[in-house]
Every structure is written in structure tokens, then in C-alpha cells.
C-alpha positions in Angstrom: 23.6 4.6 -37.1 20.3 2.8 -37.9 19.1 -0.3 -36.1 17.9 -3.2 -37.2 15.2 -5.7 -34.8 15.7 -9.3 -35.6 12.0 -10.3 -35.1 12.8 -14.0 -35.9 15.5 -14.3 -32.9 12.8 -12.2 -30.5 10.7 -14.8 -28.2 7.2 -14.4 -28.2 4.9 -14.2 -25.4 3.5 -17.9 -25.9 7.1 -18.8 -25.4 7.8 -16.5 -22.5 4.5 -17.4 -21.0 5.7 -20.8 -21.5 8.8 -20.6 -20.0 7.4 -18.7 -16.6 4.9 -22.1 -16.1 7.5 -23.9 -16.1 10.1 -21.7 -14.1 6.9 -21.3 -11.5 6.0 -24.7 -11.4 9.6 -25.1 -10.6 9.7 -22.7 -7.6 6.2 -24.4 -6.2 7.8 -27.5 -6.1 10.8 -26.4 -3.4 8.5 -24.2 -1.5 5.2 -26.9 -1.5 6.2 -28.3 1.7 6.4 -26.4 4.3 5.9 -23.0 3.5 2.5 -23.9 0.7 0.4 -25.7 3.5 -1.8 -23.6 6.3 -4.8 -25.8 7.2 -6.5 -26.7 4.1 -5.2 -23.6 1.6 -2.8 -25.4 -1.2 -1.6 -23.5 -3.9 -1.3 -25.7 -7.0 1.1 -25.2 -9.2 -1.4 -24.3 -11.5 -2.6 -21.6 -9.7 1.0 -20.1 -9.2 1.2 -19.6 -12.5 1.3 -15.9 -12.3 0.9 -15.0 -16.5 3.1 -11.8 -16.9 3.4 -9.3 -20.1 7.0 -8.0 -20.7 6.8 -3.9 -20.8 7.4 -2.8 -24.2 11.2 -2.5 -24.8 10.6 0.7 -27.1 8.7 3.2 -25.5 7.0 4.5 -28.2 5.0 1.2 -28.6 1.5 1.3 -28.5 1.0 -2.0 -26.1 3.6 -0.9 -23.8 1.4 -1.0 -21.0 -1.5 -3.6 -20.5 -5.5 -2.8 -21.2 -5.9 -3.5 -17.5 -4.1 -0.5 -16.4 -6.3 1.9 -17.7 -7.5 4.0 -15.1 -11.1 4.9 -14.4 -11.8 9.0 -15.7 -11.7 11.4 -13.2 -15.0 12.3 -12.5 -18.5 12.4 -10.3 -20.1 14.8 -8.3 -18.6 13.3 -4.7 -15.1 13.3 -6.6 -15.4 17.0 -7.6 -16.9 17.7 -3.9 -13.4 16.5 -2.2 -11.3 17.7 -4.9 -12.2 21.3 -4.3 -12.5 20.9 -0.6 -8.7 19.8 -0.6 -7.6 22.7 -2.5 -9.5 25.3 -0.6 -8.6 23.8 2.3 -4.6 23.7 1.0 -4.5 20.1 2.4 -1.9 17.5 0.4 -2.9 14.4 0.0 -0.9 11.4 -1.2 -3.7 10.7 -4.0 -2.2 13.7 -5.9 1.3 13.9 -4.7 2.0 10.4 -5.3 0.1 10.3 -8.8 -2.2 7.4 -7.2 -4.2 6.0 -10.4 -7.5 5.2 -8.3 -7.8 9.1 -7.2 -11.3 8.9 -9.5 -11.8 5.7 -8.0 -11.4 6.7 -4.0 -13.0 10.3 -3.7 -15.8 9.0 -5.8 -16.4 6.9 -3.5 -17.8 3.9 -5.8 -21.0 2.2 -5.4 -21.6 2.5 -1.4 -21.0 5.8 -2.1 -18.0 5.6 0.9 -15.4 8.2 -0.3 -12.0 7.7 1.0 -9.0 10.5 1.4 -5.7 10.0 2.4 -4.1 12.7 4.1 0.0 13.8 3.6 0.9 15.1 6.8 4.3 16.7 7.7 4.8 18.0 4.3 5.5 17.6 1.1 9.2 16.5 0.6 10.9 13.0 2.1 14.0 12.7 3.6 14.1 9.4 1.7 14.6 8.2 -1.6 12.6 5.3 -2.7 13.4 4.1 -6.6 9.5 3.5 -7.1 8.2 6.6 -5.5 6.9 10.0 -7.0 6.8 12.1 -3.5 10.0 14.7 -4.3 13.2 14.4 -1.6 15.9 16.6 0.5 17.7 16.1 3.3 16.9 19.3 5.2 12.3 19.6 4.0 10.9 22.0 5.2 9.8 22.8 8.9 6.7 21.5 10.4 3.9 23.5 10.3 2.6 23.1 14.0 -0.7 24.4 13.3 -1.2 21.5 10.8 -2.9 19.0 13.4 -5.6 21.4 14.4 -5.9 22.2 11.2 -6.4 19.3 9.3 -8.8 18.0 11.9 -11.3 21.0 11.4 -11.2 20.6 7.8 -11.6 16.8 7.8 -14.5 17.2 10.1 -16.5 19.0 7.3 -16.5 16.7 4.6 -18.7 14.3 6.5 -16.4 11.4 5.8 -16.8 8.1 7.8 -12.6 7.1 7.2 -9.8 8.5 6.5 -6.5 8.3 5.8 -3.4 9.9 7.6 -0.1 9.1 5.4 3.3 11.4 5.5 6.6 11.8 3.9 9.6 10.3 6.0 11.1 12.8 8.3 14.8 11.9 9.4 15.8 15.3 9.9 13.3 15.3 13.2 14.4 13.9 16.8 11.1 12.0 16.4 10.6 11.7 13.2 7.2 13.4 13.3 5.5 10.6 15.6 4.0 13.0 17.9 2.8 15.3 15.1 1.2 12.2 13.5 -0.2 11.2 17.0 -1.2 15.1 17.4 -3.6 14.7 14.2 -5.2 11.6 15.4 -6.0 12.7 18.6 -7.5 16.4 17.2 -9.3 14.5 14.8 -11.1 11.9 17.6 -12.1 14.9 19.5 -13.2 16.0 16.6 -15.2 13.0 15.3 -15.4 10.3 17.7 -17.0 7.6 15.7 -15.0 8.1 12.7 -12.6 5.4 11.5 -8.7 6.7 11.5 -5.6 4.6 9.8 -2.6 5.7 9.2 -0.4 4.6 6.8 3.6 5.8 8.7 7.0 5.6 8.2 9.5 3.3 9.8 9.8 6.0 12.7 13.7 3.8 12.2 12.4 0.9 14.2 12.2 2.7 17.5 9.8 0.9 19.8 8.7 4.4 21.9 7.7 6.3 18.6 5.7 3.3 16.7 3.9 2.8 20.6 3.3 6.9 20.4 1.2 6.8 17.0 -0.5 3.0 18.0 -2.1 4.5 21.2 -3.1 8.2 19.7 -6.5 6.4 18.8 -6.8 5.0 15.7 -8.2 1.8 14.3 -5.5 0.7 11.2 -2.1 1.1 11.7 -0.4 0.2 8.2 3.3 0.1 7.3 4.6 -0.8 3.9 7.0 -3.6 3.6 6.8 -2.3 -0.4 8.3 -5.4 -1.8 10.3 -8.6 -1.2 12.7 -9.2 1.7 15.2 -10.1 -1.7 14.5 -6.8 -3.5 14.5 -4.9 -0.5 17.7 -3.1 -1.8 16.9 -2.1 -5.1 13.1 -0.7 -4.4 13.8 0.9 -1.1 16.0 3.6 0.8 19.0 1.8 1.9 17.5 3.0 6.0 14.4 1.1 5.6 14.6 -3.2 5.4 12.2 -5.6 5.5 13.1 -6.7 9.0 12.5 -3.6 10.6 9.0 -2.7 8.9 8.1 -6.5 10.1 9.1 -5.4 13.7 7.0 -2.3 13.2 3.9 -3.9 12.5 4.4 -6.3 15.6 5.5 -3.4 17.8 2.3 -1.4 16.5 0.0 -4.7 17.8 1.5 -5.5 21.0 1.3 -1.6 22.3 -2.1 -1.6 21.4 -4.2 -5.5 20.8 -7.3 -4.3 18.9 -5.8 -2.1 16.4 -5.6 -3.8 12.7 -2.2 -4.1 11.1 -2.0 -3.5 7.7 0.8 -3.6 4.5 0.9 -3.4 1.3 2.9 -5.8 -1.4 3.8 -4.0 -5.1 4.3 -7.1 -7.6 6.4 -6.5 -11.1 9.5 -5.6 -9.7 10.9 -9.0 -10.4 9.8 -10.5 -7.6 8.7 -14.3 -7.8 6.3 -16.4 -6.2 8.2 -18.2 -4.3 9.4 -14.7 -2.9 5.6 -13.2 -2.1 4.8 -16.4 -0.3 7.6 -16.5 1.9 6.2 -12.7 2.3 2.9 -13.4 3.3 4.2 -16.1 5.6 6.3 -13.8 7.1 3.3 -11.0 7.6 1.3 -13.4 9.3 3.8 -14.6 11.8 4.4 -10.6 12.5 0.3 -10.6 12.9 -0.7 -9.0 10.2 -4.4 -8.9 9.6 -4.8 -6.7 5.7 -2.5 -7.2 2.7 -2.9 -5.2 -0.1 -1.0 -6.5 -3.5 -0.9 -4.2 -6.5 1.0 -3.9 -10.0 3.9 -1.2 -9.6 3.9 1.7 -12.1 7.1 3.6 -12.8 6.0 7.6 -12.3 8.9 8.3 -14.7 11.6 7.6 -16.7 14.1 8.5 -13.3 12.3 5.7 -11.5 12.9 2.3 -11.5 11.4 0.2 -14.5 8.5 -2.0 -14.4 10.3 -5.8 -14.4 6.6 -7.1 -15.9 3.1 -6.4 -15.4 1.1 -8.7 -13.8 -2.5 -10.3 -14.9 -5.8 -9.2 -13.2 -6.2 -13.0 -12.8 -2.5 -14.0 -11.2 -3.6 -11.0 -8.9 -6.8 -13.1 -8.1 -5.1 -15.9 -7.4 -3.1 -13.8 -4.6 -5.8 -12.6 -3.0 -7.6 -16.2 -2.7 -4.2 -17.8 -1.6 -4.1 -14.7 1.2 -7.2 -15.1 2.4 -6.9 -18.5 2.8 -3.5 -18.0 4.9 -6.2 -16.3 7.4 -5.6 -12.5 6.3 -8.8 -11.0 7.5 -8.9 -8.3 4.5 -7.1 -9.0 1.0 -7.3 -5.9 -1.9 -5.0 -7.7 -4.5 -5.3 -5.9 -8.4 -3.1 -4.1 -10.5 -4.5 -0.6 -9.6 -4.9 -1.4 -6.4 -2.8 1.1 -4.0 -2.3 0.8 -0.2 -5.5 2.8 1.0 -7.0 1.9 -1.9 -11.0 2.0 -1.3 -10.2 1.3 2.4 -13.4 2.4 3.7 -15.1 -0.3 1.9 -17.9 -2.0 2.9 -16.6 -5.2 4.8 -13.0 -3.6 6.3 -15.5 -0.6 7.5 -18.1 -3.1 9.2 -14.7 -5.0 10.9 -13.7 -2.4 12.3 -16.7 -1.1 13.8 -17.0 -4.7 14.9 -13.7 -4.6 16.8 -14.5 -1.0 18.4 -17.9 -2.1 20.0 -16.2 -5.7 21.4 -13.5 -3.2 23.0 -16.0 -0.9 24.6 -18.1 -4.0 25.6 -15.1 -5.1 27.3 -14.1 -1.8 28.9 -17.7 -1.6 30.2 
């Protein structure tokens, strides 16, 4: 049977925006006191208007994704060199496994030439099944490669990078969830390259204090763990074994174990959250002592994954960056294409970390 679409009944983009303006203004009024006032940082209802574009209901439509979601082409000398090295050394990167749209920009290094790669440890198969993630899953992934910590460290030493990110799949099948494997990789790399900056984007280790402490004290500079989304949407977005409060506690434990660490998390937008949800999340993160936060647009990896609720405009991302910076986060990256490890070695963050390391060394002298 042929379907007939009525254009008269369909709301226009402008009417949707006006409806959103009214909704957000009402929510802003509800949370203005005391949630929104931290020091001089007060976000007006106009600033809170996170203009959205709803995904097309017709997959064949040419405009199903806004123009601002077009990724940069994956070219350039640095990109080609890193790609060839990764493949020759048989390393797994989350950049490739998770189909990150920024692979060309991060591997290429951008204006300051600081190329960043994110190495995925413990295999390419996860024991969890989050509804947004493209990484393959299994209850019983292959066993760990005991030589991986040494081999990965030696391989990275050949690149001449200043900043490296380690991440991993969840390994709930292992007694320690892979914490020792993670920590061992950091220790070996620190021996190979004492001055390199190391960021670890970790699983939650089921919230176990001893496992979080083991990784936090292994010699890294940035401990990252993602809350992924606001508290209200956790069950829709994440595997049932993950939860918001547990993730906040993991970030707190890392800071308690190693106070000099920079702690970091990432939030996806466009999954059904409201501005009030995001503001509460930022408040919770600051209360937990988190230093760095990133915002990015959720993009559906395939039709088997959770659909996109809304495409957030670049202007709205800019407002969230300004707001988070006003709350006291040391560094904020916010944009439609931003991901957890987006340009992790950027100039400002690199200098911040080197400054913290110098302070620690001075205090220890």
C-alpha cells in the first residue's frame, strides 16, 4: 500500500524551534536557583536554547544529517604515517574500531602538529553491549595477550609522539577486569618514554576501589572515564552493568588515589537529554572534582543502534562550552564532532599537564 505524507500536518523547523525555546525557557526558570548560579556564571534562557534539528524520518532524504556533521577527509602526511605504523604493528585503535569521525584530524595533528592516537587494549571485543557503541560484543572474548603491554609500549616509542591515549573494552570476564593489564602497559611505556603524556580512558571496573587505585597509581597523567549521558537516560544508553553514580565514584576514587591526576569525562548530546539534565550533570561532575569535560553529538553507528533524538547545533555546543568553563572546569572541548579523546594533545591541555608535572616534581624535590 502506498503511503501518503501530509505536508500540512507536519510542523515546520521554525515552529519546532519556537516550541523548544518555550520548553527550555520554562526549564531554565525551574533550575535557575540554586543550580545555575556558580560565581559570576549565570546562563540566561536565551543561552540555554540548544537549537536542534530532528533527524529525518525518511532515510533516503538528502538532508538526514546537517552539513556541520561532515568529517574532514582522512589525508595528510602525519595521518598516512600513523595509519601505516598502526597496521604494520597490528595495533588496535579505538579511532578505527569505533569508527571515529575525527580520525583524519587527530592523526593528522592539526595546526600544531601534535598527532594523537588512541590505542585500544585487551582486544577488540567487549563484554558489555551499550546501545550507542559500534565495538563488537561477546560474553567470552578471546584471552588477553600477555605480551601486549611490552609490545604496545615499544611500538609507541617508535612514533615519537608527545601524547598517547590508552582505552579498552570492558572485560567483566576477568577477575580484575583487566586493571593490571592496563597498569602494566602504562608502566612499560613510562619506562620507554619518561616524558610522554599518558591518558587512560578506562572502564568502570565495576566500581572496585582496589582496581581503580591500581590504574590511577600506575604513572598516567589523565584518568578519564565517561559518564556518557545524563543520569535520567543511563539505562537507555548504557549497558545495565554501568550506572551514573558508579561512574562518578570511579572518577572520585582516581583523584583520591592520586591527587595530581587530571580527571576527565565525556557527555554525548542528542540522545534525549534536556538542558536541565545537562546542567545537573555538570554540577555533579564538579562536585566529584572532575577537571575536564567534552561534549559531542551522538551519531548512530548503524540501524541496529539507538536512534539519534536530535542534532545539536554548533552554536548550542559553543554555549555549553562557555557555560562549563564558567563553572571552573580546567578544559572543555565541545562540538558536534568532538569525541572522548578528541585532540587530547591540544596545546592548552598539554601545557596544563606539563605544568602540573613540574609542580609535583618541585614539591617532591
